[in-house]
C-alpha positions in Angstrom: -32.3 -23.7 0.8 -29.4 -24.8 3.0 -26.6 -22.7 4.5 -23.6 -23.7 3.8 -21.3 -24.9 7.4 -18.4 -23.6 8.6 -16.6 -25.5 6.8 -17.3 -25.4 3.4 -16.8 -21.6 3.3 -13.3 -21.8 4.9 -13.0 -24.7 1.9 -14.4 -22.1 -0.8 -12.0 -18.8 0.7 -9.3 -21.3 1.2 -9.4 -22.0 -2.5 -9.5 -18.8 -3.7 -6.7 -17.4 -1.5 -5.0 -20.0 -3.5 -6.4 -18.6 -6.9 -5.5 -15.1 -6.0 -1.8 -16.4 -4.8 -1.5 -17.2 -8.4 -2.5 -15.3 -10.0 -0.6 -13.0 -8.3 2.5 -15.3 -9.0 1.8 -15.7 -12.6 -0.6 -12.1 -14.3 -0.2 -9.4 -12.5 -2.5 -7.4 -9.6 -5.3 -6.6 -12.5 -5.9 -10.2 -12.9 -5.5 -11.4 -9.4 -7.3 -8.3 -8.5 -10.4 -9.3 -10.5 -10.8 -12.9 -8.5 -10.4 -11.3 -5.5 -13.7 -9.2 -6.1 -15.9 -12.2 -8.0 -14.6 -13.6 -4.8 -16.0 -10.9 -3.0 -18.8 -11.2 -4.9 -19.2 -14.7 -4.3 -19.3 -14.2 -0.1 -16.5 -14.3 0.6 -15.2 -12.6 3.7 -11.2 -11.9 3.4 -9.2 -9.2 4.8 -7.1 -9.8 1.9 -9.1 -10.3 -1.2 -10.8 -6.9 0.2 -7.6 -5.3 0.0 -6.5 -6.6 -3.8 -10.2 -5.7 -4.8 -9.7 -2.1 -3.6 -6.8 -1.8 -5.3 -8.9 -2.0 -8.9 -11.5 0.1 -7.7 -8.7 2.8 -6.9 -7.3 2.6 -10.1 -10.6 3.7 -11.3 -10.7 6.2 -8.8 -14.0 5.2 -7.2 -12.0 6.1 -3.8 -15.3 5.9 -1.3 -15.7 2.6 -2.5 -12.5 1.1 -2.2 -12.4 3.7 0.6 -15.1 1.8 2.5 -14.4 -2.2 1.3 -11.2 -2.3 3.3 -12.8 0.1 6.1 -14.6 -2.9 5.6 -11.3 -4.7 5.9 -10.3 -3.4 8.8 -12.8 -4.3 11.0 -11.7 -8.4 9.5 -8.0 -8.2 10.4 -7.9 -4.9 12.6 -3.8 -5.7 12.8 -3.2 -6.0 9.3 -1.1 -3.0 7.8 -1.2 -3.7 4.9 -4.6 -3.2 4.8 -3.8 0.2 7.0 -1.8 1.7 4.3 -3.7 1.3 1.3 -6.5 2.6 3.7 -4.3 5.5 4.3 -3.3 5.7 1.0 -7.4 5.7 -0.3 -8.3 8.8 2.7 -5.5 11.4 1.5 -6.7 10.5 -2.3 -10.3 12.2 -1.0 -7.9 14.5 0.6 -9.1 13.1 3.9 -5.1 13.7 5.0 -5.2 13.4 9.3 -7.6 10.9 9.4 -5.0 10.1 6.3 -2.2 10.0 8.3 -3.5 8.7 12.0 -3.8 4.8 9.4 -0.6 5.3 8.7 0.5 5.9 12.2 -1.6 3.0 13.3 0.4 1.1 10.3 3.6 1.7 12.2 2.8 0.9 15.4 1.7 -2.3 14.3 5.2 -2.7 11.8 7.6 -0.2 12.5 9.2 -1.3 9.1 7.2 -1.3 6.9 8.6 0.9 4.4 5.1 2.2 2.1 4.2 3.4 5.0 6.6 5.3 6.2 6.6 6.9 2.9 3.4 7.4 2.7 3.4 9.4 5.9 5.6 12.0 5.0 3.7 13.0 1.7 1.3 13.1 4.2 3.5 15.4 6.3 4.2 17.1 3.1 1.2 18.6 2.4 0.5 19.5 6.5 3.4 21.4 5.7 5.5 19.8 8.3 8.9 19.4 6.3 10.9 18.0 9.1 8.8 15.5 10.0 8.3 14.9 5.6 12.0 14.7 5.8 12.2 12.1 8.6 9.7 10.3 6.9 11.2 9.7 4.3 14.7 9.2 4.9 13.4 6.1 7.2 11.1 5.2 4.3 14.6 5.5 2.4 17.2 3.2 5.2 14.3 0.2 5.4 15.1 -0.1 1.5 17.4 0.8 -1.0 14.9 -0.7 -3.7 12.4 1.8 -2.9 13.2 5.1 -5.2 10.2 7.1 -4.1 11.4 8.2 -0.9 15.2 9.3 -2.9 12.8 12.2 -5.1 10.7 13.3 -2.1 14.3 14.2 -0.6 15.5 15.4 -3.9 12.0 17.7 -4.7 12.7 18.7 -0.4 16.4 19.9 -1.4 15.3 21.5 -4.1 12.7 23.9 -3.5 14.6 24.1 -0.4 17.8 25.7 -2.2 19.8 22.6 -2.0 21.1 22.0 -5.0 23.6 19.9 -4.1 22.1 18.3 -2.2 18.7 17.4 -4.7 21.5 16.5 -6.9 22.8 13.1 -5.0 20.2 11.9 -4.3 18.8 11.5 -8.0 22.3 10.5 -8.6 21.4 7.7 -5.7 18.4 6.9 -7.7 19.7 6.5 -11.1 22.6 4.0 -9.5 19.7 1.9 -7.5 18.6 1.9 -11.2 21.4 0.2 -12.6 22.6 -2.0 -9.5 18.9 -2.5 -8.7 17.3 -3.2 -11.9 13.5 -1.7 -11.1 13.4 0.3 -8.1 9.8 1.7 -6.2 8.2 -1.7 -5.5 8.8 -1.9 -2.1 8.2 -5.4 0.0 4.0 -5.0 0.7 3.2 -2.1 -2.0 0.2 -1.2 -1.0 -2.9 -3.2 -3.2 -5.2 0.4 -2.9 -1.2 2.2 -4.1 0.3 0.2 -7.2 0.9 -3.3 -5.6 -0.3 -6.2 -3.2 1.2 -8.0 -0.7 1.0 -12.5 -1.5 -2.6 -12.7 -1.1 -2.4 -15.4 2.8 -4.9 -17.9 4.0 
């Protein structure tokens, strides 16, 4: 059987990327992730598709498989911060917090303005009981995207645990005010595929 040429493989990959892109825009993440899995089953090699396919594995709590897939995606696109952020989420789900922290920090070295990576880094630092660094990471995430409710909620939780009820209430009010002013919150741009949603796939 004749091996597909490089141009044929590239055309196949591009067709899948276009299908997944359309699905992301019209049908949502779940359908797009299913298409990504189909593409990978047909032998398409693309980090964005692997990131999306990992989201389905993550939702099924198949964290080891998602992690392995994202490690492969990282080998194809080592400077893709979305892949790194997704990998960090999966590592954290496996309890590998130190590794997750390293991966988030790698993502932020590539894209310092990536709000979800700052938030996720803060969550890991919080688990490691580095509360000051966690607070700084949450604050940075909130500064980068006012639509992003999770870091505000995390800051409110820190303040409540620290006994600062006034600040906790004020942060809670900011979350509620953002919800009224801006519509649904929590869907920061380029939220991870493994977490909740994915960036648009590009060829």
